[in-house]
C-alpha positions in Angstrom: -33.7 -49.9 -190.3 -30.5 -51.4 -191.8 -31.8 -50.4 -195.3 -32.4 -47.0 -193.7 -28.6 -46.6 -192.8 -27.7 -47.7 -196.4 -30.1 -45.2 -198.0 -28.6 -42.3 -195.7 -25.2 -43.5 -196.7 -26.1 -43.2 -200.7 -27.7 -39.6 -200.0 -24.4 -38.5 -198.1 -22.5 -39.8 -201.1 -24.4 -37.9 -203.6 -24.3 -34.7 -201.7 -20.6 -34.9 -201.2 -19.8 -36.2 -204.9 -21.9 -33.6 -206.5 -21.5 -30.6 -204.2 -17.4 -30.7 -205.0 -16.5 -29.8 -208.7 -15.2 -32.3 -210.9 -11.5 -32.9 -210.8 -11.3 -33.2 -214.7 -10.9 -29.4 -215.3 -8.0 -29.1 -212.5 -6.1 -32.5 -213.0 -3.2 -32.5 -215.4 -3.7 -34.0 -218.8 -7.5 -34.5 -217.8 -6.6 -37.7 -215.8 -8.9 -36.8 -213.1 -12.3 -38.6 -212.4 -15.6 -37.7 -213.1 -18.6 -36.8 -210.7 -20.4 -39.8 -211.5 -17.3 -42.0 -211.0 -16.8 -40.2 -207.6 -20.4 -41.1 -206.8 -19.8 -44.6 -207.4 -16.9 -44.7 -205.0 -18.5 -42.9 -202.3 -21.7 -45.0 -202.7 -19.7 -48.1 -201.7 -17.9 -46.1 -199.0 -20.7 -44.5 -197.4 -23.3 -47.3 -198.1 -21.2 -49.8 -196.3 -20.6 -47.3 -193.3 -24.3 -46.7 -193.2 -24.9 -50.3 -192.8 -22.3 -50.7 -190.2 -23.6 -47.9 -188.1 -27.2 -48.7 -188.7 -26.5 -52.6 -187.5 -24.8 -51.5 -184.3 -27.8 -49.2 -183.6 -30.1 -52.2 -184.2 -28.1 -54.4 -181.9 -28.1 -51.9 -179.1 -31.8 -51.1 -179.5 -32.5 -55.0 -179.4 -30.3 -55.6 -176.3 -32.3 -52.6 -174.6 -35.7 -54.0 -175.6 -34.8 -57.7 -174.4 -34.0 -56.2 -170.9 -37.6 -55.3 -170.4 -39.3 -58.4 -171.6 -41.1 -60.3 -168.7 -42.0 -63.9 -168.7 -45.5 -64.9 -168.2 -47.4 -68.2 -167.9 -50.9 -69.0 -168.7 -53.2 -71.7 -167.5 -56.5 -73.1 -168.8 -59.6 -72.5 -166.5 -61.9 -75.4 -166.1 -64.7 -73.0 -165.2 -64.6 -71.5 -168.8 -67.0 -72.9 -171.6 -66.4 -71.8 -174.9 -69.7 -70.7 -176.7 -70.8 -72.6 -179.8 -72.1 -71.0 -182.7 -75.8 -71.9 -183.7 -77.2 -72.3 -180.5 
C-alpha cells in the first residue's frame, strides 16, 4: 500500500513536469531548468507526499481493522481420536 502511494506520487510528478513547457525558452540567458530536472525535483516532492498520505491511510485502516478483532480460545477434546494412516 505504501509503495502504491509512492507510485502515484511519481505519476503525478510526471504529469505535472511534462505538461508544463520547459522554462529554458522563457528564462533570461537560458538559465531555466529542463523538464527532466523538474521531473526529478517533483518526484522527490510528490513521492514523499504520496508516501506520507499512504502511510496515514494504512494506519487508519489498521486501526479500524483492529477494532473488529475478537478473541477466541480453543480447547482440545478428549473424545477426538485422530485417524492414523495405514489402518
